[in-house]
N, C-alpha and C positions, 0 to 999 in steps of 0.2 A: 577572488573567487572563494566562495564558501564551501562548495562541494565539487569534487571531480566527477562524481557519478550520482545517479539517483539513489536514495536510501533503500535499504532492504524493504521489499514489499510494496514499493511505489507503484508498480505496474500490476499488482494483484487484481484489482477491479477490472482493468482492461482485459487481461488474459482470461480470467475466469468467466467474465460475462460475454465479451465480444468474440473471443476465439473459441472458448469451450462451451458457451451457450448456457451457463448456469444462471438462475434467476436470483433476485435479491434475497429471497428466503433461504435458498441453498447456500448462498455466500455467507449470510448471517449465521447459519447453522455451523458451517465449517470454521468460521471465525470464533464462535462461542466454544467450540470443542478444542480450539487451539491447534487445529490442523494447518491453518494459514494465519499469518499475522503480519504486522508491520514493525518498523523500527521503534515505535512507541511501546511495543510489547517487551522490548529489551532494555533494561536499565543501562544508562550510559551510552546508548547508541542512537540517541535522538538528535534530530537536527535542531538548529537554534529556534528559540520560541517565536521569533518574528518571521520564520520561513513559512510561506503559505502552502507549499507543495504543489501548486497548480501552475506556477510560472513555467512556460515552455512545454506544458503537457500536450501530448498529441491528440487527445480526445476532447 
């Protein structure tokens, strides 16, 4: 087992788009401002390079 849980920010797109109803533009703007982010934004907190991040995704 590589990971016990999904990495930080894994569900951002689902939550912000599907549940909160934000569009691609709004999501991109929040990401650019640093309001939201993912594990790749944090040095040392990234999953392995070969991990695709989609295996087992609910959407």
